[in-house]
N, C-alpha and C positions, 0 to 999 in steps of 0.2 A: 209362847215366847220363852226362851231359855234364859238362865242367869247370865250366860255369855253375852246375849244381846243387850242386856242392861248395862254390862260393863263396857261394851263397845260404844254404846250411846254416851255414857259418862265420859269416856276418854275423848271422843270426838267433840263433845261440848266444851270440855276443859281446853282442848287445843284451839278450837275455832272461836269460842265466845269469851273465855276467861283470859287465856294467855296474852292476847293482844293488849289488854289493859293493865297488865302487870309490869310496872316500871322498875321495881326493885330487882336488881340482877340476881341476888342470892335467892330471892323468892321464886324468880322465874326458873332458876336452875333446879330448885326443889320440885317445882311444878312439872318440869320436863321429866325428871326421874319418876315422879308419881304417875305420869301418863304412860311411861314405859312399863311400869309394873302392872298397871291396869290392862294394857294390851296383852301382856304376857299371860295374865290370869284369864282374860277373856278367851284367848286362844286355847288355854288348857281346859276350860270348861265347855268348849264346843263338843257336841256328841261325836263328831268325826265322820269321815266319808266311808262308803262301803269298801270292803276289801275285794280286790280282784279275785275272781273265781280260782285262778291258778295258784293263789297264795292262801286261800281261805280254808285251810285245813282245820282251823279252830275259830269259830265265830263267837266265842264267849266274850261277854263284856268284861273289860279290864278295869280294875280300880287304880288308875294311873296316878291318882293323888294320894297314894297309900301312906306316904310319909309326911303328909300335911303341907306340902309345898308343891309348886308346879314342877313337872319333870323338865330336866334340861333338854330333853328331846321333844321339840315342838311338834313332831309327827306322832307322838304317843297319845292318841285320843282313846276314849273308852272303846270305840269300835275297832281300832287298829292295834291297841296295846298288846293284846294276847298274841297276835301274829308276829309283831315286832319282837316280843320276848322270846318266842319260839325260834325265830330265825337267828337271833343273837346267841341263844344257847347252842345252836348247831355250830356256829362259828367258834364259840368258846371250846367246843368239844373236838375241834379239828377240821370241820368242813372247810373247803377252799372257798375263796372269794368268787371264783368262776362258777362254782356250783350254785351259789346264791346270788348271782349277778342280777337277776330280775328283782329280787327282794331289795337289794342295795339301791338299784335305780328307783324302785317304787318309793322307798323311804325318802330319797332325795327329792322326788317330785312333791311329796307331802311337805317337806321342809321348804321347798321353793314357794308353794302356795301359802303356807303359814306366814312366812316372812313378807310376802307380797301384801297380805292383808294387814299385817302389823305396820308395814311401811306406809300404807295409805293414811294412817293416823299420825305416825311418828315422824316421818322423814323430813317434813318441812321445818321441824323445830331444830335449831342448832344444838349440837351435842355438847358444846362447851361455851362458856361465856365468862365475863368478869363478874366478880362478886364484891359485895361491900366488905371493907376491911374489918374483920372481926377476930382474926386469929394471930396475925403478926402485927405487933404494935409499932407503927412508924416512929412514934415519939421515943420509944425505947431504943429503936435502931439508930435514930439520930444521936441520942445520948452516947451510944456505943462508938459511933464514928467520931464524935467530938473529942474522945479521949486519945485519938491518934495524933501524933505530931503533925502539924501543918493543917489539921482539919478542925481546929477549935471553933471555927465559924461556919461549919457545914450546916446547911439547912435542907431538909427533904422538901422538894417543891411539888412532887407528884408521886403517888403511890397507888398501885393497882394490884390486887390479889388475882391470881390466875386459878380458875376452877378446873378440876380434873384429876389431880394427883391423889393417889390413895396411900402412898407411903411417904411422900414428901409434900411440903407446902411451898409454893412458888409465888413471888410477887415481882413486878417491875417497878422501879422507882428512879427518880431523877434528883440531882442535888445541885445546889448553888454553893459557892465558897469552896474552901479547901484547896490543897495543892497535891499534885502527883496522884490523883485519884480520878477515875472516869466520871463524866457527868451523868451517864445513864448506865445503870447496873441492874442485875437480877439477884435476888436473894432466894436461896433454897434452904429450907429448914426442915429438920425432922419433926414429926408430929409429937408434941409434948405428951409424955406418959405412955407412948406406944413404942414398944421395942421394934426396931426395924427388922430383926431376924438375920440369920447368917447369909441369906440370899441377897442382901443389900449392902453395898459398900458404905463405909462411914464418909462423912464430908471430907475428912483429912486425906483419906486414900484417893477419893475422887479428885481432890485439888492437885495432888502429885501426878496423877494420871493425865489430867488435862494439860498440865505444864509440859509433860513429855510428848503428848500427841500433837500439841500446837507446834512444838519444836520440830516434829517430824513432818510438818506440812499438812496435817489433817485439819479440816475446817471444824474447829470446836470453839466454844466461848473461851476468852482469855480469863483465867482465874485471877481474882484480885486479892482475896484474903479468905482465911478459914478460921472459925472460932469453935473450939471444942468445949468451952465452959458454958454449960446450959443456963447459968444464972442470968445472962444478959437477955436472952429471948426464950427462956424455958426449954431450949433444946439446942444442940449444936447446929451451926449453919455455915454456909459458904456464900461468898459474893463473887459474881463473875461479871464481866463487861457485857452490856447488851450488844447484840449483833443485828445488823440490818437484815430485813426480810421478815417473812411471816410464815406460820406453819403451812407446810405443803397441803396437808389435809387434816384439819382438826378433828374431823369425825373418823374414828378408828376404822369404820366399816366401808368408807368410800375410797375408791381408787384415786391416785394422783391424776391430774389433768394433763401434765406435761411429760412426754416421753423423754425429753432432754433431762429433766430432773430425775426421772427413774434411772436413766443410764449414769447420771452423776452419782447416784447412790452406789452403783457398782464400783466406781472409782474410790469413794470414801471407804467402802468396805474392804477393798483390796489393800489400801494403805494401812488400815487397822490390822488386818490379818498378817501383814508383812512385818509388823513390829516384833522386836525380840521379846519372847516370853520371859527370859532371864533378867532383862534390864528394865524395859518399859513395863513389864507385867509384875514387877516386884510389889508385893502386898495384896495381889489379887488371889481370890480363893480358887482352888481346883474345882471344876464343875462336877467331878466324880472321883472316886477313889482309884478306879482302874480305867484305862483308856483303850484296852484291847477288846477283842470281840466278847470275851466273857464279862468284862465290865459293862459293855453296852447291853448284853443280855440280862445281866442282873438288874440294871436300871430299868429296862423295859418291863420286867416282871413286877418290879415295885410299882411302876406307874400303872400297870394293868390292874394289880390288886387294889390300888388306891381308888381307881375309877370304879371297879366292880363293887367295892364295899360302900361307896358313897353315893353312887348314882341313884336318883329317885325312880328311875325306870330304865330298863335296858334299851339299847340302841343298836340297830343293825349296823349303822355307820361306824359307831365306836368299836363294836366287836370285830367288824371287818378290818378296821385300821389296826387293831391289836394283832389280828391274824396275819395281815400282810407284813407287819413289822417282825413278827416271829419268823416268818418264812424268809425274810431278807436280811436279818441281822448279821449274817455271815459276810455281808459286803463291807462291814465297817473296818476301819483301820485306826492305828494309834497316831493320828496327826493332831498337833496342838497349835493353838494360836490364841491371841487375845480376842474374845468375842463380846459383843455389846449386849446381846440377848433381848433387845427390844428396838432394833434398828429398822423401823418402818416410818411412814410418812407423818404420823402425828408427832414424831420426835425429830423432824427435819425442818429447818428454816431454809427458805429460798427467796431469791429476788431476781427478777428478769430471767427466769428459767435456769438459774444457777444456784446450787446449794451454797448457803452461807454458814451453816452450822449444824452439827449433829448434837442433839441434846440428851439429857437424862441417862447418865452413865452409872446409875446406882446398882444395876444388875450385872455389870461387867465381870467377867471371870476368865479363867484359862479353860478352854474347851476345844472343840473341833470347829474349823472355819465353816463347815457345812451347817452348823447350828444357825448362824446368821443367814446364810443363803436359803436354807429351807424355811426359815421363819418369814422371810420376805417373799417367798415364791408366789403365794396367792395374790398379793397386791401387785407384784410385777407382771404376772401373766394377764392381769386384768387390763394392762396398758400396752404392753409390748411383748414380742416373742422372747421366750426364755433364752434361746440360743444367742440372741442379740445382747441380752444382759450379760451372759457369761463371757461373750467376746470382749465386752467392755471391761469386765472384771479381770480377765487374764491380761488384757493390754495394759492395765494399770499395775500389774505385778501379782495378781491373785493366782493361786494354784489351780491346776486343772482337776476339778472335783468331778468324779463320775456321776452321771445322771441318776444311777440307782441310789447313790448316797444322798443326792439332793432330794429324791423322792422319800427316802427314809426320814430325813430330817424335816421335810415338810409335814409329814404325818405325825412324827414325834412331837413337833412343835405344838400341834393342835392338842394332842393328848396331854402334854405337859402343862400347857396353859389352862386347859379345862380343869385339871387337878388343882392348879393354883387358885383359880377363881372359886371352885367349889369348896376347897379346903379353907381358903382365906377369907372369902366374901360370904358365900351363902351359909356355910356352917356357923360362922360367927353371928350372923343375923338370926338364923333359926335356933341357935343355941342360947340366944338371949345375951350375948356378949356385946352386941351393938344393935341399936334400933335406928341408926342413921339411914336416911332414905337413899343415899348414894351406895351404901353397902347392900341394902335391899335390892336396889336396881342391878348391881353387879351379879347377885345371885340369881335373880329372876330373868333379867333381860340379856345380860352379856353372854350367859351360858347358851341360850338358844341361838343367838346370832353366831356364836363361835361354832356350834355344832353344824350350822348351815355352811359356814366356811369350810369346815373339815370335810363335809360331804362333797363340796365343790372340788377340793383338792383330790380327794379319793377318786372321784369320777374322772378327773383329768388324767390321773395316773393309770387307772384301769383301762380307759379308752385308748391311751397310747400303747398299752401292752397287749391289747386284744388283737 
């Protein structure tokens, strides 16, 4: 019996025997993240399958946990790691993706098998849930509201923290009393003591942006007020009116169930991209210093260097992605629009197959409209044909973006997000900056699922081009 088998057994026991009896929601959320980490480690400790003879130029055993943590590449077992590293190195040295097509497909098949085994333990557990109120104090929020004219008798009658955000904290609440203020609202607050970083908008800028987008007819929550003084709730915060509907897909990895909602996303994205960068986009950061081909090439090389320097083990998939991007970066142009940067279904509310709100605008910036389109590409093609989505996008006023650019942005999105998770989540955990189980789960669990998604996108692109 291997160490991996022990961990699989523990994960299954926690899921099937312990979790059903855990009633405290925050404890259940911690348990879910613990199970995710256990399954990731169990997979990493598997000895691994045999290497196909056509690829087995080097059968040496590989020390795939050389850096003390599980590799982001769930296909990098001790038996397969050496071959994966060898093929990745060939791609880095200039070999074409067509030359190593068999190795790329082989690694994807290993990722498919690994995620299937992990899903057998994890998938039944909800990825998000409500938690006990322990971070945003409703009593202090109530005191803040009572200082407003006409709200001296306000009473918070319900308050529920939403679990899931890693850069902001969110809660739903209802009030009684007061005038000229909604009965049901949402509070979004920065995490006290944690700098949001340049990649995230302040609450004040988000407030102004939402006002303009609502006026332009986009389905966004109506902003109510913003407070920049951290003395009230230990960090700046914003209140918006609650919107009818529920998250289309709270689990980041599952596709939406409704094609109508997916096509509705095309409409919302087109409205956003059609807004004036000079007026609606005031206060937003530029996504990069240069927007011409050389600017894109410079960004790509920075992303590639960051991945290669931080990855726990090479990946054929990631090296093939970088190789493809290098070969196709000349397709890029200097087109600019307001982009959301996380416009997929865990950030979308819907009711009766109609989108009611696009949420979480903290990463909004001035970039290329293809950034949003490429980011949503894998979750869209899981539900409907991409050409149908683009027809709906253009019909709502969206620009005609060439497919080659969409492919570029779909792969770039995976590489960019992988670097964000590795640099912001995994490295902070392994470097001792945080021992939070959510951060640990992001580094161990999210990276492996993300690589599987990237392999799926790459396979789709290469199959279409062959």
